[in-house]
N, C-alpha and C positions, 0 to 999 in steps of 0.2 A: 443143149445149144443157145437158146435164148436167156434158158437160168444162166450161163455161163456169163455172156456176155453184158446184163441187166447188171451185175454189180460193179463192175469192171466200169458201164455209164456214169453209174450213180457214183461211185469216185470219184472219176474224172471233173466232174459236175462239181461236187465239193473242193476238190481242189484249185478246180482254177477260180471256183470261188475265192477262196482261202485266200490263194495268190493275191485277188483285186484287193481283199481287206488289207490284206501285209501290205502291197504297195499304195492305200490309198494314207494307211495309219504312217506310211516312214516317210512320204512325202509332208504328211502334215509336220510330224515331228520334225521336217526340215525346217518347214514354214516356221516352225514356232520358235525353234532351236532358231533362227535366224533373228528374226522379230524381237526377241530374246535379249539375242548378243546382240543388236539395234539400242532397244534401251536399256540395257547396262552399260555401253559404251554413252548413252545422250547422261547417264546419270553421272555416270564419273566425271564428264564433262560438266556438266551441275556444278557438282561437289568443287574442283577447281577455278569455275570461273568465283572471279570475285566481290566482295558484300559494302561498296565504297561507299564511302558518308562524307557529306556536304557541309563546308564550313563557310566562311564569309571573313574576309579582312577588314580590319576596322583601319586600313589605309586610307578607305573611302569616309571615315570619320574622322577627319583630322581638324572637324569644328565641336568635336565633343568630345569629351573626356571617354577613355577607358571602361568607367562603370556604364557612363549614358549609350553609350557602342555597345555593352554585352547586352543590356536590355533593348536595344532596337535590332539586334540581331539572334537575339532569343526570340523574341517576337515577332521576328518574321519567318521561326520555325526552324530552325538551321540549331544542330547539337553538335556543331563545333566553330571553333574563331580562332584566326589568325591573328597572335598579338604584334600590331608595330613598335618595335624597338626604337620608337623617335619620341621626341616631343606632338605629339601632351600628351601620350599614352604612358610609353614605360622605355623612358629614357634610359639606361641605367642609373646616369651619376643624379638620376631624381628621383629613386627608389632607396627607400630604407624598410629599415628589416618590418617594420612592422605595415608599409605597404605590401609586404610581399603576401602577409597574413587578407590586408582585406583585397588582393584581385583574387585569391586562393576562394572565399567567401564568394564574392561577386560571380562569382564563374560558378562555381555550385549554387549557389539561387537563381543562377539562371538555365541551370543544367545545359551546360554548355564545357566542352572537354577542349583544350587548348590544341590544335592542332598543330602549330606552330610558330615559332617566333623570326618575325621577319626581319631581318638585321642588312638589308639592303640599303632603305635611304637614310641618311645622315640630315636631315638639314636642321639638325640642333646647334650642329658645326659649319654645315657645307649647304649641300643641294642632292640631289634625289642620285651622284654619282661620286660627288666629292667630299670628303678624300678620298680618295681610291688606297687599291692596295700597290699600283703602281704611279703613286706621286713623283714625279723629281725630286721633291724635297722631303729630306729623309724626316722632317722632326711633322710635316703635315701625314706624312705616307704612316706614321709610329700613332699617330690619334685612329686612326681606322683599326690598326691590329690592338690598340690595347682600347677601343669599343669592342672588338668583339669577344676580347677574354674578358670582358664584363660581362657580355651579352650569354657567355656560357653560363658564367656564374650564376646569372638570373635563370638560366633554360633550367641549371642543375637544381634552384631553388626552388622551382615551380611543380619540379618532372615534369618538363618538353624533353624529349629524347633528340627535337634537330633546330637548329634556326638554317634560313636561307642567306647567301650573301651575294653579293656581285663578282661577275666575272673575270674578278682582274679590273676593268674600270675600261673609259674611252683613252683611245692611244691620242699620244700628245706627241712628247719629242723625242721620245728614244722610240728604238727597232720593237717589231715586233717579237724578235727572241731577247732580247734587254728587257723587254718587259714582261713576258711570259719566264725566265730567270727570274725576275722580282719579285712576279706575284707570287712563284714556287717557295720560295726563299721566306718571305713574309708569313704567307699560309703553313709552309710545316711549323711553326712556331705556333699557332693555333690551332692544326688538325691535335699535336700533341700535345695541347691542352685539356683538350674536348675527349680525347678517350680516355683523359685520366678521369673526368667525369662525366661518362658514358653518353656524353652528347654527337653528332653526329652534323657536319657543316657539309650542307648541300647547295655548291655552286648553281645558279643560276644565270643561265644563258643567255644572251640579249643582244638586239641590232644594233650595230654600230661599237660594242666593247670589244674586250681584248680577245673572250670564247664568243663565241656568236652561234656557230653549227653543231651539228651532231658529231660531224667531222672532228671539226678544232676539239670539241668535248673527251672524243674517249679518245684522242692522241694525247690530248695532257692529261688524262687520268694515266691512260698506259707508260708514260712518262715521271709524272707522277704520286700516282698512285701506290704503285706497285712500291714504292718507299714506305709507305707503310701498312702494307698488305693491304692497301684498299681498306683498311682499319678507318673510322670518323670521317669520311668522306662522302658524298654521295651527290646523287642530281636532285635540284629542284623543277621539275619539266614544267616547264612555262608552256601552254600549247601554244600559244597566242605569238611571243615569242619564235619558236620555232616556223611557223605560219609564214610568219613575216620574211624571213629570208629564204622561202621559197623549197618551203621540206613541205612532207605530208607529216602532221602530229601523230593520225593514227597507225602508218605502219612505222613513224620512230619510236613508238609506245611500245611495240612489239622490241625493235631492236634493242633499246635502250633497258628492258623491261627490270636487268638486273644490277643497275645502277640506283634507280626511281625509288627514292623514299615520301614524295611529294606532290601533290600536282598544283600550280597554279592553270586558272579558265578561266575567259573570256573570248567574246568574240573580237576580231579584226577586220576594217572595212577589205574586199574585195581587193581594193589595190595594193593592198599591204603593207600600209603605213603604220608604221609602228604607234595605234592607236586603239588605249581598250573599250572597248565597245559593251553596251547590253550584251546578253547573249541572245541569238537569235537575228541581229540587227547587221552581221557582218556576213562577209565570209570562208569560216571554220566550220566545216559537218561537224558537230557538237555530238549530233547522235552516231555517228562512226565511231568520234573519238572516248565516246563515253562507253560505247561497243566493246572498242579497242581495251580500253582501263579494264574493263569487265574480265576479257579474254586470258589478261592476264596473271587471274588475281586478285586482284589487287588490294587491301581491305583496310585502308588508310583514308585520306583525308582528300577529298577536291576541292579546295580553297579558290572559292569566287573572286578576282580581285579586282575591282572600277573603281579606284585609287582616284579618276578625273571627275566621280560624280559627286562632290565636293557638298551642292545645294541639294541633291537628294539623297541623300543615304542612304535612309529610313527608306524608302519607296523603290530606291535602285533593289536595297537586296531582297522586298518583298517578290518584287516584277522577276528578278533572276530566278526563284523558287518556285514560282508560277509555270515559268521555260522548264523548269526541270520536272516540276510535277508533270507540264506537258507530254513532253519526246521522255522519261524516263521512266513514268506511271507512278501511281499514288500507293502502289503498295510497297516499292522500295524508297519512297522519298515522303513518308509520315513521318520519321524522324531522320530528319538531312542530317 
């Protein structure tokens, strides 16, 4: 009787042990699968994150030649440069064929890539905002259009894919609707010309100009951009400008990501007054902004634009780079 029972007892013990082992193995497998899934998702997320580069605008170096500005920007550690298409740097009417080669040589010598041509200010003719796209005087307005066409040619010659321009201009003696119609009419000429030369015109919303907010930009693109299939037209996302009009730049980066071709970065006073400040000296959440730029998978240039610092441009460029290294990490800013 005992002999008949004992084998069954031993078999039952082995079965129980086997069940326990299988159960543990399954739990470990589930845990491994869960960890692997989390790791895999994280890796996909990392692949989709951006690898932005940093450049510095020459509009802070208006007391320097373009060549000297390039030297200083390179020495500060940047890998990119935004060139101001105005005197004394690259006003198109002052640029001869031989100057194109000199500019290219200067950039190559300094290891700099041209991030963007800044065609916003036009002090060679007027000031920061004039002549604009919406000037009441036709001849004065035409000077903005012709200047932009010349800048498109310059971009094509230099191998630069984008130029940034003002969003219409300051509102004057005409209605908003009339100003928008005028802007679209004149801009259409430039966009057609740009598409033929594989250049994209970037609208840069700015406080107190025709297009200030993200809503106004989207409405403009919906109305005007679709005429060209959105080809040849995009957004120069100026972080400080959106902050000035009480929008959250980080949130707007996510919302407008499909339109963004280039960034301007500066700090702004907490009062939101339109005054470009050194990075870290105002109210903009710059770490949050950079994180948002990373999250959209942006691989282009973020240009530091600190044009008020004419008296200390080289030092200003260096300080901005140190700030970026401190908050973004040396590993990501060794080659800004």
